[in-house]
Backbone as XML, in Angstrom:
<?xml version="1.0"?>
<chain id="A" units="angstrom">
  <residue number="1" name="MET">
    <atom name="N" x="41.755" y="-56.931" z="-38.499"/>
    <atom name="CA" x="42.811" y="-57.296" z="-37.585"/>
    <atom name="C" x="42.680" y="-56.459" z="-36.322"/>
  </residue>
  <residue number="2" name="ARG">
    <atom name="N" x="42.747" y="-57.112" z="-35.186"/>
    <atom name="CA" x="42.605" y="-56.429" z="-33.909"/>
    <atom name="C" x="43.968" y="-55.955" z="-33.426"/>
  </residue>
  <residue number="3" name="THR">
    <atom name="N" x="43.951" y="-54.800" z="-32.856"/>
    <atom name="CA" x="45.187" y="-54.290" z="-32.263"/>
    <atom name="C" x="45.102" y="-54.445" z="-30.756"/>
  </residue>
  <residue number="4" name="LYS">
    <atom name="N" x="46.217" y="-54.664" z="-30.143"/>
    <atom name="CA" x="46.249" y="-54.822" z="-28.701"/>
    <atom name="C" x="46.217" y="-53.455" z="-28.028"/>
  </residue>
  <residue number="5" name="LYS">
    <atom name="N" x="45.454" y="-53.384" z="-26.958"/>
    <atom name="CA" x="45.427" y="-52.153" z="-26.176"/>
    <atom name="C" x="46.654" y="-52.116" z="-25.274"/>
  </residue>
  <residue number="6" name="LYS">
    <atom name="N" x="47.116" y="-50.925" z="-25.020"/>
    <atom name="CA" x="48.246" y="-50.792" z="-24.113"/>
    <atom name="C" x="47.791" y="-51.140" z="-22.705"/>
  </residue>
  <residue number="7" name="ASN">
    <atom name="N" x="48.662" y="-51.753" z="-21.974"/>
    <atom name="CA" x="48.366" y="-52.143" z="-20.612"/>
    <atom name="C" x="48.324" y="-50.897" z="-19.738"/>
  </residue>
  <residue number="8" name="ALA">
    <atom name="N" x="47.180" y="-50.657" z="-19.095"/>
    <atom name="CA" x="47.025" y="-49.476" z="-18.252"/>
    <atom name="C" x="47.954" y="-49.537" z="-17.047"/>
  </residue>
  <residue number="9" name="ALA">
    <atom name="N" x="48.287" y="-50.736" z="-16.592"/>
    <atom name="CA" x="49.166" y="-50.872" z="-15.434"/>
    <atom name="C" x="50.605" y="-50.460" z="-15.764"/>
  </residue>
  <residue number="10" name="ALA">
    <atom name="N" x="50.941" y="-50.434" z="-17.024"/>
    <atom name="CA" x="52.288" y="-50.043" z="-17.416"/>
    <atom name="C" x="52.507" y="-48.543" z="-17.268"/>
  </residue>
  <residue number="11" name="TYR">
    <atom name="N" x="51.425" y="-47.782" z="-17.230"/>
    <atom name="CA" x="51.512" y="-46.329" z="-17.083"/>
    <atom name="C" x="50.697" y="-45.897" z="-15.867"/>
  </residue>
  <residue number="12" name="PRO">
    <atom name="N" x="51.218" y="-46.097" z="-14.665"/>
    <atom name="CA" x="50.428" y="-45.757" z="-13.474"/>
    <atom name="C" x="50.215" y="-44.257" z="-13.367"/>
  </residue>
  <residue number="13" name="ALA">
    <atom name="N" x="49.017" y="-43.883" z="-13.008"/>
    <atom name="CA" x="48.686" y="-42.465" z="-12.852"/>
    <atom name="C" x="49.207" y="-41.964" z="-11.516"/>
  </residue>
  <residue number="14" name="GLN">
    <atom name="N" x="49.649" y="-40.747" z="-11.511"/>
    <atom name="CA" x="50.057" y="-40.117" z="-10.274"/>
    <atom name="C" x="48.810" y="-39.552" z="-9.614"/>
  </residue>
  <residue number="15" name="ILE">
    <atom name="N" x="48.526" y="-39.980" z="-8.414"/>
    <atom name="CA" x="47.349" y="-39.526" z="-7.684"/>
    <atom name="C" x="47.809" y="-38.605" z="-6.557"/>
  </residue>
  <residue number="16" name="ILE">
    <atom name="N" x="47.088" y="-37.509" z="-6.386"/>
    <atom name="CA" x="47.400" y="-36.563" z="-5.327"/>
    <atom name="C" x="46.435" y="-36.810" z="-4.181"/>
  </residue>
  <residue number="17" name="ASP">
    <atom name="N" x="46.970" y="-37.026" z="-2.994"/>
    <atom name="CA" x="46.145" y="-37.173" z="-1.802"/>
    <atom name="C" x="46.091" y="-35.836" z="-1.086"/>
  </residue>
  <residue number="18" name="ALA">
    <atom name="N" x="44.881" y="-35.419" z="-0.703"/>
    <atom name="CA" x="44.700" y="-34.123" z="-0.044"/>
    <atom name="C" x="43.588" y="-34.233" z="0.987"/>
  </residue>
  <residue number="19" name="VAL">
    <atom name="N" x="43.520" y="-33.239" z="1.835"/>
    <atom name="CA" x="42.443" y="-33.129" z="2.809"/>
    <atom name="C" x="41.573" y="-31.968" z="2.375"/>
  </residue>
  <residue number="20" name="GLY">
    <atom name="N" x="40.270" y="-32.187" z="2.325"/>
    <atom name="CA" x="39.345" y="-31.144" z="1.918"/>
    <atom name="C" x="38.241" y="-30.957" z="2.935"/>
  </residue>
  <residue number="21" name="THR">
    <atom name="N" x="37.519" y="-29.855" z="2.807"/>
    <atom name="CA" x="36.392" y="-29.555" z="3.679"/>
    <atom name="C" x="35.133" y="-29.494" z="2.832"/>
  </residue>
  <residue number="22" name="ILE">
    <atom name="N" x="34.084" y="-30.197" z="3.250"/>
    <atom name="CA" x="32.814" y="-30.194" z="2.526"/>
    <atom name="C" x="32.183" y="-28.812" z="2.677"/>
  </residue>
  <residue number="23" name="THR">
    <atom name="N" x="31.868" y="-28.184" z="1.541"/>
    <atom name="CA" x="31.262" y="-26.855" z="1.577"/>
    <atom name="C" x="29.848" y="-26.836" z="1.019"/>
  </residue>
  <residue number="24" name="GLY">
    <atom name="N" x="29.419" y="-27.898" z="0.371"/>
    <atom name="CA" x="28.071" y="-27.941" z="-0.180"/>
    <atom name="C" x="27.686" y="-29.340" z="-0.594"/>
  </residue>
  <residue number="25" name="LEU">
    <atom name="N" x="26.392" y="-29.589" z="-0.660"/>
    <atom name="CA" x="25.869" y="-30.893" z="-1.052"/>
    <atom name="C" x="25.287" y="-30.804" z="-2.451"/>
  </residue>
  <residue number="26" name="LEU">
    <atom name="N" x="25.559" y="-31.790" z="-3.269"/>
    <atom name="CA" x="24.975" y="-31.903" z="-4.603"/>
    <atom name="C" x="24.079" y="-33.131" z="-4.625"/>
  </residue>
  <residue number="27" name="ALA">
    <atom name="N" x="23.451" y="-33.397" z="-5.722"/>
    <atom name="CA" x="22.557" y="-34.551" z="-5.842"/>
    <atom name="C" x="23.357" y="-35.853" z="-5.759"/>
  </residue>
  <residue number="28" name="GLY">
    <atom name="N" x="22.730" y="-36.862" z="-5.177"/>
    <atom name="CA" x="23.354" y="-38.170" z="-5.100"/>
    <atom name="C" x="24.513" y="-38.203" z="-4.130"/>
  </residue>
  <residue number="29" name="SER">
    <atom name="N" x="25.632" y="-38.694" z="-4.591"/>
    <atom name="CA" x="26.802" y="-38.848" z="-3.722"/>
    <atom name="C" x="27.917" y="-37.876" z="-4.111"/>
  </residue>
  <residue number="30" name="ALA">
    <atom name="N" x="27.550" y="-36.668" z="-4.491"/>
    <atom name="CA" x="28.527" y="-35.652" z="-4.889"/>
    <atom name="C" x="28.450" y="-34.465" z="-3.932"/>
  </residue>
  <residue number="31" name="TYR">
    <atom name="N" x="29.597" y="-33.852" z="-3.687"/>
    <atom name="CA" x="29.715" y="-32.744" z="-2.753"/>
    <atom name="C" x="30.652" y="-31.694" z="-3.319"/>
  </residue>
  <residue number="32" name="HIS">
    <atom name="N" x="30.481" y="-30.453" z="-2.900"/>
    <atom name="CA" x="31.479" y="-29.423" z="-3.164"/>
    <atom name="C" x="32.496" y="-29.514" z="-2.035"/>
  </residue>
  <residue number="33" name="ALA">
    <atom name="N" x="33.772" y="-29.475" z="-2.383"/>
    <atom name="CA" x="34.819" y="-29.545" z="-1.369"/>
    <atom name="C" x="35.826" y="-28.430" z="-1.606"/>
  </residue>
  <residue number="34" name="LEU">
    <atom name="N" x="36.339" y="-27.879" z="-0.524"/>
    <atom name="CA" x="37.344" y="-26.826" z="-0.577"/>
    <atom name="C" x="38.699" y="-27.442" z="-0.261"/>
  </residue>
  <residue number="35" name="LEU">
    <atom name="N" x="39.660" y="-27.253" z="-1.165"/>
    <atom name="CA" x="41.009" y="-27.774" z="-0.985"/>
    <atom name="C" x="41.821" y="-26.821" z="-0.108"/>
  </residue>
  <residue number="36" name="PRO">
    <atom name="N" x="42.933" y="-27.280" z="0.456"/>
    <atom name="CA" x="43.750" y="-26.425" z="1.317"/>
    <atom name="C" x="44.310" y="-25.180" z="0.614"/>
  </residue>
  <residue number="37" name="ASN">
    <atom name="N" x="44.457" y="-25.231" z="-0.704"/>
    <atom name="CA" x="44.986" y="-24.073" z="-1.431"/>
    <atom name="C" x="43.902" y="-23.057" z="-1.783"/>
  </residue>
  <residue number="38" name="GLY">
    <atom name="N" x="42.656" y="-23.289" z="-1.337"/>
    <atom name="CA" x="41.565" y="-22.353" z="-1.574"/>
    <atom name="C" x="40.731" y="-22.643" z="-2.809"/>
  </residue>
  <residue number="39" name="LYS">
    <atom name="N" x="41.106" y="-23.630" z="-3.598"/>
    <atom name="CA" x="40.352" y="-23.996" z="-4.798"/>
    <atom name="C" x="39.178" y="-24.894" z="-4.420"/>
  </residue>
  <residue number="40" name="SER">
    <atom name="N" x="38.112" y="-24.823" z="-5.208"/>
    <atom name="CA" x="36.942" y="-25.649" z="-4.985"/>
    <atom name="C" x="36.914" y="-26.788" z="-6.004"/>
  </residue>
  <residue number="41" name="THR">
    <atom name="N" x="36.399" y="-27.930" z="-5.612"/>
    <atom name="CA" x="36.305" y="-29.085" z="-6.479"/>
    <atom name="C" x="35.006" y="-29.829" z="-6.188"/>
  </residue>
  <residue number="42" name="VAL">
    <atom name="N" x="34.589" y="-30.670" z="-7.096"/>
    <atom name="CA" x="33.448" y="-31.547" z="-6.880"/>
    <atom name="C" x="34.005" y="-32.888" z="-6.423"/>
  </residue>
  <residue number="43" name="ALA">
    <atom name="N" x="33.548" y="-33.345" z="-5.267"/>
    <atom name="CA" x="34.049" y="-34.590" z="-4.688"/>
    <atom name="C" x="32.970" y="-35.658" z="-4.761"/>
  </residue>
  <residue number="44" name="TYR">
    <atom name="N" x="33.336" y="-36.819" z="-5.277"/>
    <atom name="CA" x="32.410" y="-37.940" z="-5.436"/>
    <atom name="C" x="32.771" y="-39.045" z="-4.468"/>
  </residue>
  <residue number="45" name="MET">
    <atom name="N" x="31.755" y="-39.808" z="-4.082"/>
    <atom name="CA" x="31.966" y="-40.959" z="-3.202"/>
    <atom name="C" x="32.443" y="-42.166" z="-3.991"/>
  </residue>
  <residue number="46" name="GLN">
    <atom name="N" x="33.269" y="-42.977" z="-3.367"/>
    <atom name="CA" x="33.627" y="-44.273" z="-3.907"/>
    <atom name="C" x="32.604" y="-45.289" z="-3.415"/>
  </residue>
  <residue number="47" name="ARG">
    <atom name="N" x="32.535" y="-46.424" z="-4.075"/>
    <atom name="CA" x="31.595" y="-47.460" z="-3.625"/>
    <atom name="C" x="31.924" y="-47.937" z="-2.222"/>
  </residue>
  <residue number="48" name="LYS">
    <atom name="N" x="33.206" y="-48.047" z="-1.902"/>
    <atom name="CA" x="33.560" y="-48.567" z="-0.584"/>
    <atom name="C" x="33.278" y="-47.567" z="0.536"/>
  </residue>
  <residue number="49" name="THR">
    <atom name="N" x="33.053" y="-46.298" z="0.197"/>
    <atom name="CA" x="32.704" y="-45.303" z="1.207"/>
    <atom name="C" x="31.263" y="-44.840" z="1.054"/>
  </residue>
  <residue number="50" name="ALA">
    <atom name="N" x="30.444" y="-45.595" z="0.346"/>
    <atom name="CA" x="29.056" y="-45.201" z="0.094"/>
    <atom name="C" x="28.234" y="-45.140" z="1.377"/>
  </residue>
  <residue number="51" name="GLN">
    <atom name="N" x="28.648" y="-45.816" z="2.432"/>
    <atom name="CA" x="27.913" y="-45.776" z="3.687"/>
    <atom name="C" x="27.997" y="-44.398" z="4.345"/>
  </residue>
  <residue number="52" name="LEU">
    <atom name="N" x="28.894" y="-43.531" z="3.875"/>
    <atom name="CA" x="29.035" y="-42.187" z="4.426"/>
    <atom name="C" x="28.093" y="-41.171" z="3.791"/>
  </residue>
  <residue number="53" name="VAL">
    <atom name="N" x="27.324" y="-41.565" z="2.783"/>
    <atom name="CA" x="26.509" y="-40.614" z="2.025"/>
    <atom name="C" x="25.593" y="-39.819" z="2.940"/>
  </residue>
  <residue number="54" name="GLY">
    <atom name="N" x="24.919" y="-40.440" z="3.859"/>
    <atom name="CA" x="23.992" y="-39.729" z="4.730"/>
    <atom name="C" x="24.644" y="-39.060" z="5.914"/>
  </residue>
  <residue number="55" name="THR">
    <atom name="N" x="25.900" y="-39.362" z="6.171"/>
    <atom name="CA" x="26.546" y="-38.852" z="7.380"/>
    <atom name="C" x="27.399" y="-37.612" z="7.152"/>
  </residue>
  <residue number="56" name="LEU">
    <atom name="N" x="27.793" y="-37.335" z="5.921"/>
    <atom name="CA" x="28.640" y="-36.170" z="5.662"/>
    <atom name="C" x="27.818" y="-34.886" z="5.743"/>
  </residue>
  <residue number="57" name="GLN">
    <atom name="N" x="28.352" y="-33.916" z="6.445"/>
    <atom name="CA" x="27.710" y="-32.624" z="6.623"/>
    <atom name="C" x="28.660" y="-31.529" z="6.176"/>
  </residue>
  <residue number="58" name="ILE">
    <atom name="N" x="28.117" y="-30.343" z="5.962"/>
    <atom name="CA" x="28.950" y="-29.194" z="5.604"/>
    <atom name="C" x="29.903" y="-28.909" z="6.757"/>
  </residue>
  <residue number="59" name="GLY">
    <atom name="N" x="31.167" y="-28.738" z="6.423"/>
    <atom name="CA" x="32.197" y="-28.484" z="7.421"/>
    <atom name="C" x="33.015" y="-29.704" z="7.789"/>
  </residue>
  <residue number="60" name="ASP">
    <atom name="N" x="32.591" y="-30.895" z="7.369"/>
    <atom name="CA" x="33.344" y="-32.115" z="7.665"/>
    <atom name="C" x="34.629" y="-32.162" z="6.850"/>
  </residue>
  <residue number="61" name="LYS">
    <atom name="N" x="35.688" y="-32.684" z="7.452"/>
    <atom name="CA" x="36.958" y="-32.882" z="6.769"/>
    <atom name="C" x="36.964" y="-34.275" z="6.160"/>
  </residue>
  <residue number="62" name="VAL">
    <atom name="N" x="37.410" y="-34.364" z="4.904"/>
    <atom name="CA" x="37.470" y="-35.636" z="4.204"/>
    <atom name="C" x="38.828" y="-35.794" z="3.528"/>
  </residue>
  <residue number="63" name="SER">
    <atom name="N" x="39.211" y="-37.029" z="3.332"/>
    <atom name="CA" x="40.414" y="-37.351" z="2.581"/>
    <atom name="C" x="40.034" y="-37.480" z="1.116"/>
  </residue>
  <residue number="64" name="LEU">
    <atom name="N" x="40.806" y="-36.839" z="0.230"/>
    <atom name="CA" x="40.491" y="-36.810" z="-1.196"/>
    <atom name="C" x="41.636" y="-37.382" z="-2.019"/>
  </residue>
  <residue number="65" name="SER">
    <atom name="N" x="41.294" y="-38.025" z="-3.122"/>
    <atom name="CA" x="42.256" y="-38.452" z="-4.138"/>
    <atom name="C" x="41.947" y="-37.669" z="-5.403"/>
  </residue>
  <residue number="66" name="ILE">
    <atom name="N" x="42.967" y="-36.984" z="-5.935"/>
    <atom name="CA" x="42.766" y="-36.112" z="-7.083"/>
    <atom name="C" x="43.677" y="-36.549" z="-8.215"/>
  </residue>
  <residue number="67" name="ASP">
    <atom name="N" x="43.121" y="-36.636" z="-9.417"/>
    <atom name="CA" x="43.899" y="-36.925" z="-10.613"/>
    <atom name="C" x="44.548" y="-35.616" z="-11.070"/>
  </residue>
  <residue number="68" name="PRO">
    <atom name="N" x="45.857" y="-35.580" z="-11.259"/>
    <atom name="CA" x="46.519" y="-34.331" z="-11.622"/>
    <atom name="C" x="46.091" y="-33.755" z="-12.970"/>
  </residue>
  <residue number="69" name="SER">
    <atom name="N" x="45.476" y="-34.552" z="-13.814"/>
    <atom name="CA" x="45.037" y="-34.026" z="-15.103"/>
    <atom name="C" x="43.678" y="-33.337" z="-15.009"/>
  </residue>
  <residue number="70" name="ASP">
    <atom name="N" x="42.963" y="-33.514" z="-13.881"/>
    <atom name="CA" x="41.638" y="-32.919" z="-13.727"/>
    <atom name="C" x="41.415" y="-32.553" z="-12.264"/>
  </residue>
  <residue number="71" name="PHE">
    <atom name="N" x="41.703" y="-31.309" z="-11.917"/>
    <atom name="CA" x="41.539" y="-30.847" z="-10.547"/>
    <atom name="C" x="40.089" y="-30.469" z="-10.236"/>
  </residue>
  <residue number="72" name="ASP">
    <atom name="N" x="39.204" y="-30.533" z="-11.218"/>
    <atom name="CA" x="37.816" y="-30.143" z="-10.997"/>
    <atom name="C" x="36.985" y="-31.224" z="-10.325"/>
  </residue>
  <residue number="73" name="CYS">
    <atom name="N" x="37.486" y="-32.443" z="-10.279"/>
    <atom name="CA" x="36.759" y="-33.487" z="-9.564"/>
    <atom name="C" x="37.750" y="-34.351" z="-8.776"/>
  </residue>
  <residue number="74" name="ALA">
    <atom name="N" x="37.251" y="-34.872" z="-7.662"/>
    <atom name="CA" x="38.076" y="-35.673" z="-6.762"/>
    <atom name="C" x="37.237" y="-36.811" z="-6.213"/>
  </residue>
  <residue number="75" name="ARG">
    <atom name="N" x="37.896" y="-37.785" z="-5.611"/>
    <atom name="CA" x="37.214" y="-38.904" z="-4.964"/>
    <atom name="C" x="37.349" y="-38.766" z="-3.464"/>
  </residue>
  <residue number="76" name="ILE">
    <atom name="N" x="36.265" y="-38.982" z="-2.765"/>
    <atom name="CA" x="36.311" y="-39.010" z="-1.308"/>
    <atom name="C" x="36.711" y="-40.424" z="-0.899"/>
  </residue>
  <residue number="77" name="THR">
    <atom name="N" x="37.822" y="-40.545" z="-0.203"/>
    <atom name="CA" x="38.309" y="-41.861" z="0.209"/>
    <atom name="C" x="37.990" y="-42.170" z="1.664"/>
  </residue>
  <residue number="78" name="ALA">
    <atom name="N" x="37.829" y="-41.144" z="2.504"/>
    <atom name="CA" x="37.520" y="-41.372" z="3.917"/>
    <atom name="C" x="37.041" y="-40.087" z="4.563"/>
  </residue>
  <residue number="79" name="ARG">
    <atom name="N" x="36.294" y="-40.237" z="5.631"/>
    <atom name="CA" x="35.911" y="-39.096" z="6.462"/>
    <atom name="C" x="36.912" y="-39.012" z="7.603"/>
  </residue>
  <residue number="80" name="LEU">
    <atom name="N" x="37.415" y="-37.840" z="7.854"/>
    <atom name="CA" x="38.392" y="-37.647" z="8.911"/>
    <atom name="C" x="37.669" y="-37.202" z="10.183"/>
  </residue>
  <residue number="81" name="SER">
    <atom name="N" x="38.271" y="-37.511" z="11.317"/>
    <atom name="CA" x="37.647" y="-37.100" z="12.574"/>
    <atom name="C" x="37.719" y="-35.586" z="12.723"/>
  </residue>
  <residue number="82" name="LYS">
    <atom name="N" x="36.751" y="-35.044" z="13.412"/>
    <atom name="CA" x="36.671" y="-33.586" z="13.552"/>
    <atom name="C" x="37.704" y="-33.043" z="14.481"/>
  </residue>
</chain>
């Protein structure tokens, strides 16, 4: 007998939006980013922002989305103007 999975939309996750600064480059589309509170996180690119992979440099400001259950990784949602 199959059990129904709970609807993920019924429990929306709280997402934290923050501004971070790129402090290092990792392999592929991952970067080290510094949050405003001084903590460091690994920031990954989204598919819709994949065109920024070659353009991001150390020191660039980016918009980040962070899951409150895991502050060690974040998503890069946009590059902010300098």
